[in-house]
C-alpha positions in Angstrom: 139.8 229.0 69.6 143.4 228.7 68.6 144.7 229.2 72.1 142.3 226.5 73.5 143.9 223.8 71.4 147.5 224.1 72.8 146.1 224.2 76.4 144.0 221.1 75.7 146.9 219.2 74.2 149.2 220.3 77.1 146.6 219.1 79.6 146.2 215.8 77.8 150.0 215.4 77.7 150.2 216.0 81.4 147.4 213.6 82.1 149.0 210.9 79.9 152.4 211.4 81.6 150.8 211.1 85.0 148.9 207.9 84.0 152.1 206.4 82.5 154.1 207.1 85.7 151.4 205.5 87.9 150.9 202.5 85.7 154.5 201.8 84.7 155.6 199.5 87.5 152.3 197.5 87.3 152.6 197.3 83.5 156.1 195.8 83.8 155.0 193.3 86.4 152.0 192.2 84.3 153.9 192.1 81.1 156.5 189.9 82.6 153.9 187.6 84.2 151.8 187.4 81.0 154.9 186.7 78.8 155.9 183.9 81.1 152.4 182.5 81.0 152.3 182.6 77.2 155.7 181.1 77.0 154.6 178.2 79.3 151.5 177.6 77.1 153.5 177.9 73.9 156.0 175.3 75.2 153.2 173.0 76.3 151.5 173.2 72.9 154.7 173.0 70.8 154.3 169.3 70.1 150.9 170.0 68.6 152.1 172.8 66.3 149.6 175.3 67.7 150.7 178.8 67.1 150.1 181.5 69.7 150.8 185.2 69.3 152.8 186.2 72.4 154.0 189.7 72.4 150.9 191.6 71.3 148.6 189.8 73.6 151.0 190.2 76.5 151.5 194.0 75.9 147.7 194.7 75.5 146.9 192.5 78.4 149.5 194.2 80.6 148.2 197.6 79.7 144.6 196.6 80.4 145.6 194.9 83.7 147.6 197.9 85.0 144.8 200.3 84.2 142.2 198.0 85.7 144.1 197.7 88.9 144.5 201.5 89.1 140.8 201.9 88.6 139.8 199.1 91.1 142.0 200.7 93.8 139.8 203.8 93.6 136.5 202.0 94.0 134.4 201.4 97.2 135.0 197.6 96.8 138.8 198.1 97.4 138.1 200.4 100.3 135.7 198.0 101.9 138.2 195.2 101.6 140.6 197.2 103.9 138.6 196.0 107.0 139.2 192.3 106.3 142.2 190.1 106.6 144.7 190.6 103.8 144.2 187.0 102.5 140.5 187.9 102.0 141.4 191.0 100.1 143.9 189.1 97.9 141.4 186.3 97.3 138.5 188.6 96.4 140.6 190.7 94.0 142.1 187.6 92.4 138.6 186.0 91.9 137.3 189.3 90.5 140.1 189.5 87.9 140.0 185.8 87.2 136.3 186.1 86.3 137.0 189.2 84.3 139.7 187.4 82.4 137.3 184.6 81.6 134.6 187.0 80.4 137.1 188.9 78.3 138.3 185.7 76.7 134.7 184.8 75.8 134.1 188.3 74.4 137.4 188.1 72.4 136.3 184.9 70.8 132.8 186.2 69.9 134.3 189.4 68.4 136.8 187.3 66.4 133.9 185.1 65.1 131.8 188.3 64.4 134.5 189.6 62.2 134.3 186.5 60.1 130.6 185.9 59.8 129.2 189.5 60.3 126.1 188.2 62.2 126.0 188.4 66.0 123.9 185.2 66.5 126.1 183.2 64.2 129.2 184.6 65.8 128.0 183.5 69.3 127.1 180.1 68.0 130.4 179.8 66.2 132.3 180.9 69.2 130.5 178.3 71.4 131.1 175.5 68.8 134.8 176.4 68.4 135.4 177.0 72.1 138.0 175.0 73.8 136.8 175.2 77.4 140.0 173.7 78.9 142.2 176.2 77.1 140.0 179.1 78.2 140.0 177.9 81.8 143.8 177.5 81.6 144.1 181.1 80.5 141.9 182.4 83.2 143.7 180.3 85.9 147.1 181.5 84.7 146.0 185.1 84.6 144.4 184.7 88.1 147.8 183.4 89.4 149.6 186.4 88.0 147.1 188.7 89.7 147.3 186.7 93.0 151.1 187.1 93.0 150.8 190.8 92.3 148.2 191.4 95.0 150.2 189.3 97.5 153.4 191.3 96.8 151.4 194.5 97.1 150.1 193.6 100.5 153.6 192.5 101.7 155.0 195.8 100.3 152.5 197.9 102.2 153.1 196.0 105.4 156.9 196.3 105.1 156.9 200.0 104.0 157.4 201.7 100.7 160.5 200.5 98.9 161.3 197.7 101.4 160.2 194.8 99.2 162.2 196.2 96.2 165.3 196.7 98.4 165.0 193.2 99.8 165.1 191.6 96.3 167.1 194.0 94.2 169.5 196.0 96.3 173.0 194.6 96.9 174.1 193.8 100.4 175.6 196.7 102.3 178.7 195.0 103.6 180.6 191.8 103.0 179.3 190.5 106.3 175.8 190.6 105.0 176.4 188.1 102.2 175.7 185.1 104.4 172.4 184.4 106.1 172.5 184.4 109.9 172.5 181.0 111.6 169.3 179.9 113.2 171.3 177.9 115.8 172.7 180.2 118.5 176.2 179.7 119.7 175.4 179.5 123.4 172.5 177.0 123.3 172.7 173.4 122.3 170.7 172.6 119.2 167.4 170.7 119.4 169.0 167.8 117.6 171.6 167.4 120.4 168.9 167.7 123.1 166.8 164.9 121.5 169.6 162.3 121.9 
């Protein structure tokens, strides 16, 4: 019995480390996206003195989003989307997560009301009465946009090859000659502007 506990904790530690390594890049992306979304909403509501907790919601949301993406990638839905055009895959996944964010927002409001009134029917009624549909839809739209950007980058990265998208944005140019963009006007041909005259 005493030897089983260290083996179980070692196995749990390995599993947690593996999950952390898999989810870390996605977690950072979603954390950045959700913090920017919350900052925009906070700036928009600053004149109305509406307080919004930013860091805790962004961290929890990023953790849930990263794990949800990992789980969805292993489902038959994700595998069936491989036979469609990439825009369809990005759109379906974005719609799925947007609806999920809307549902989670509703559940969060019901649970918050349930904590106050201790009666499920009264909590649902209170959540409906206090609901700001426009704010909830704004949250769902913002979260959907973050997911859309993530899935679009994922598709581009898979098409370009592993690490190519990262290198394109974050690696420094190799030589001094690479600092400028190549000209789209070739030296030997007259430009289309000269030909129009």
